VEXBASE-643498 format. One record per residue (C-alpha): x, y, z; residue in three letters. Coordinates in steps of 0.5 Angstrom, whole numbers, plus 500, padded with zeros to 3 digits. Example, Ala and Ser with C-alpha at 12.3 -4.5 7.8 and 13.67 -1.06 7.14 Angstrom:
! VEXBASE-643498
525491516ALA;527498514SER;
END
This chain:
! VEXBASE-643498
261028944MET;266028939GLN;266024933ASP;272025928LYS;269020923GLN;263025921ASN;264031916THR;263038918ALA;260044914LEU;262051917VAL;257056913TRP;261062913PHE;256068914ARG;257075916ASN;263072920ASP;268071914LEU;274070918ARG;279065921ILE;281069928ALA;276069934ASP;271064930ASN;268060935GLN;264055930SER;270054926LEU;274052932TYR;269047935ASP;269044928ALA;276043927THR;277040934ILE;271036934LYS;272033926HIS;277031922ASP;273032916LYS;271040915VAL;269044909ILE;268051909GLY;262054905LEU;260061903VAL;253062900LEU;251069896ILE;244069895PRO;242070888ASP;237076890PHE;243080892TRP;245081885LEU;238082882LYS;235089881GLU;230091886THR;223095885ALA;227101886PHE;232100880GLY;238099884PHE;241092886ARG;240089893LYS;248089893MET;251094888GLU;258094886VAL;262097892PHE;260092897ARG;260086891ALA;268088890ARG;269088898PHE;266081899LEU;269078893ILE;276080896GLU;274078903THR;272071900ILE;279070897ASP;282072903ASP;278067907LEU;280062902ARG;287063903GLN;287063910GLU;283056910LEU;288053905LYS;293054911LYS;288050915LEU;287044910LYS;280046909ILE;277047902PRO;272053901LEU;266052897ILE;263058894VAL;256058891LYS;251063888VAL;245061891ASP;238060889ASN;236057896GLY;237050894SER;245049895SER;245048902LEU;241041902LYS;245039895LYS;252040899LEU;250037905CYS;247031901ASP;253031896GLN;258031902TYR;254027907GLN;255032912ILE;253030919THR;254037923ASP;253044921LEU;257050924TYR;254057923MET;253064926GLN;246065929GLU;242070925GLU;235072926TRP;233077921THR;228075916LYS;232074910GLU;238070914GLU;233066917VAL;229064910ASP;236062908GLN;236056913GLU;230053911LYS;233048907ASN;238045912ILE;236038912PRO;233035918ASP;238029919ASN;244035920VAL;246037927SER;246044927VAL;251048932HIS;249056932LYS;254061935TYR;252068937TYR;259071935SER;258078932GLN;257081939PHE;262085943LEU;257083949PHE;255075949HIS;247075950PRO;248070956ASP;253075959ASP;247081960LEU;244083966SER;237083963PHE;233079958THR;232080951ILE;225082953GLU;227087958ASN;232090953LEU;233098955PRO;229102950GLU;235107951ILE;242106949PHE;245110955THR;241105960VAL;244099956PHE;251102955ARG;251103963LYS;248096964ALA;253093960CYS;259097963GLU;257095970LYS;255088970ASN;258085963SER;265083961THR;267082954VAL;269074953ARG;276073951PRO;277071943CYS;276064941ALA;282060940PRO;286059933GLU;282053929PRO;286046929ARG;290045922LYS;287039919LEU;291033916ALA;292034908ASP;287029906GLU;282033908ASN;284038903TYR;282033897GLN;275037896ILE;277042891PRO;276049893SER;272054889SER;275058884GLU;276066886PRO;270070884LEU;270076879THR;265082879LEU;264080871GLN;262073873GLU;257076878LEU;254081873GLY;258087875TYR;263092871ALA;270093874PRO;271099877PHE;277104879ASP;277106886ILE;275114886HIS;282118888PRO;278121894ASN;275115897SER;275115904ALA;275108904PHE;280105899PRO;281099903PHE;281092900GLN;276086904GLY;279081908GLY;282079915SER;289081912GLY;287088910ALA;283089917ALA;289087921SER;293092917GLU;288097918ARG;288096925LEU;296096926ASN;296102922HIS;291106926TYR;293104933PHE;300102933TRP;304106927LYS;300112927THR;297112934ASN;291115931LYS;287112936LEU;289117941SER;285122937TYR;279118935TYR;274122939LYS;276129936LYS;277127929THR;271122928ARG;266127925ASN;271128920GLY;269128912LEU;275127908LEU;281122908GLY;282115911THR;284117918ASN;278121921TYR;275115924SER;277108925SER;274105918LYS;273098921PHE;265098920SER;266095913SER;270089916TRP;266088922LEU;260088917ALA;262082914ASN;265079920GLY;272079917SER;274082924ILE;271081930SER;268086935PRO;272083941LYS;279083937SER;278090936ILE;276091944TYR;282087946TRP;287091942SER;284097945VAL;286094951LYS;293093949ASP;293100946TYR;291103953GLU;296099957LEU;302100952GLU;301107949ILE;295111952ASP;288111955LYS;284117954ASN;277119952GLN;278117945SER;280110946THR;274109951TYR;270112945TRP;272107940LEU;269102945ILE;263106946PHE;262106938GLU;262098939LEU;257098944ILE;252102940TRP;253097934ARG;252091939ASP;245095941TYR;243096934PHE;244088934LYS;240087940TYR;234092938VAL;233087932SER;234081936LEU;228084941ARG;224087936HIS;224082930GLY;222084923ASN;219091926SER;225094924ILE;223093917PHE;216096918VAL;214103917VAL;212105924GLY;219102926GLY;219099933ILE;215105936LYS;209104932LYS;209111930ARG;204114925VAL;207119920TYR;204121913ASN;210119909TRP;211120902ARG;213116896GLN;215120891ASN;220117886HIS;222124883GLN;224126890VAL;228120891PHE;232120885ASP;234127887GLN;236125894TRP;240119890ILE;243123885ASN;245129890GLY;241134886THR;237137892THR;236144895ALA;242142900GLU;249142898PRO;251139904PHE;246133903VAL;248133895ASN;256132897ALA;255126901ASN;250123897MET;255124891ILE;260121895GLU;256115897LEU;254114889LYS;261114887LYS;265111893THR;260106896GLY;262110903PHE;260116907MET;262119914SER;258118920ASN;256125920ARG;254125913GLY;249119914ARG;246122920GLN;245129916ASN;242125909VAL;238121913ALA;235126917SER;234130911TYR;230125907PHE;226123913ALA;224129917LYS;225135912THR;223131905LEU;218127909GLN;220121905MET;218114907ASP;225112911TRP;225105908ARG;226107901TRP;233111904GLY;235105908ALA;234100902ALA;239105898TYR;244105903PHE;243097904GLU;245097896SER;250102896MET;254102903LEU;260097903ILE;259097910ASP;252095910TYR;250091916ASP;242090917VAL;242091924HIS;246098924SER;243100918ASN;235099920TYR;237101927GLY;240108925ASN;235109920TRP;229108925MET;233113930TYR;234118925ASN;226118922ALA;223118929GLY;221111929VAL;227108933GLY;231109939ASN;232116940ASP;228119945PRO;229126943ARG;226125936ASN;231130933ARG;231134926THR;238136924PHE;239143921ASN;243141915VAL;246148914LYS;248149921LEU;251142921GLN;255144914SER;258150917ASP;260146923ARG;263140920TYR;265143913ASP;266150914PRO;271151908ASN;266147904LYS;272143902LYS;268136902HIS;262140898GLU;267142893MET;270136892ILE;264132891TRP;259137887THR;264141883ARG;
END
């Protein structure tokens, strides 16, 4: 039922975009008064027990850029954007202040995200959307309770029995009077307690946050350079901006949607080329979906030491060993190079991540959750589902039926045979 007189609040979470945003579209169709909201939890800015913040400066900068891009896009729709550093009380105060009747938001299910929802007033109608998936939960051929425990089974079932939905329509532009509420001023790193920094000249991810930058990247990687046609051959690279798509950071905070990438791949296959590489990018999007479904199925088990397999190992919790791993002073140069790259840029290749995680959990036998917490802090493309799913996988408490340990020396010889990556980051 539509009621144009009611006021809607669109709470942007990890869906910081205008395009393919069902909650924003529905809000603008059903209401004449719409306000956008971004809440930055204050605990993200605080130091953890490990001595680093929940969100370090690299992701903070990317988030600020993303929010600024979102503000500019919403302005074109005459929708103000309110941005708050939140201690848990902002949502109720804003709903009361602006007499919000309807709240539109992305569905979340992990603990910290669910805890944020506790202060939604009872008199507000809540509309939630599963907008972060490639395959919508309603379109699966199995129930969440019967989620396959092996990725390949999940993938084949999705490919055979499910289809990717079209992107959501563009939201409606509202009347000028909707824009009477002033938008929040752009944030700065200093306001959030961070020191400004220059992007490292050797960073594999020198890109800005926001949907505009995501679109530029897609246009470059697909249409300007045709790099997509070689994705499968280059995706295990270590150096440079073009060895992989680099979409993960924009996907993580939702400034681009997996569906929009999927349909762009399909357009590319029709117009340019269809090969193993174009399929492999979709394959990786399905992996991303899988980790989200794993956390949806298993809940907070993804954060416990035994993981979803409830396996018991004698994990170590040695701060000296942890610091050596963080600072790249272990006995393995390949691990060190990747860890220094992460520390200086907030990014690391997929190949690097698998090796340093396996080394941390399997060789050093350290509590894998410590490594996951460090990745959460440092990675620009941190995504709770992929991060903890991958760490469980590499630690042998997740969805890897083979429970492998990476041979770091062999991996280094294979993927960095000339030691170019190692020399750049450890010299």
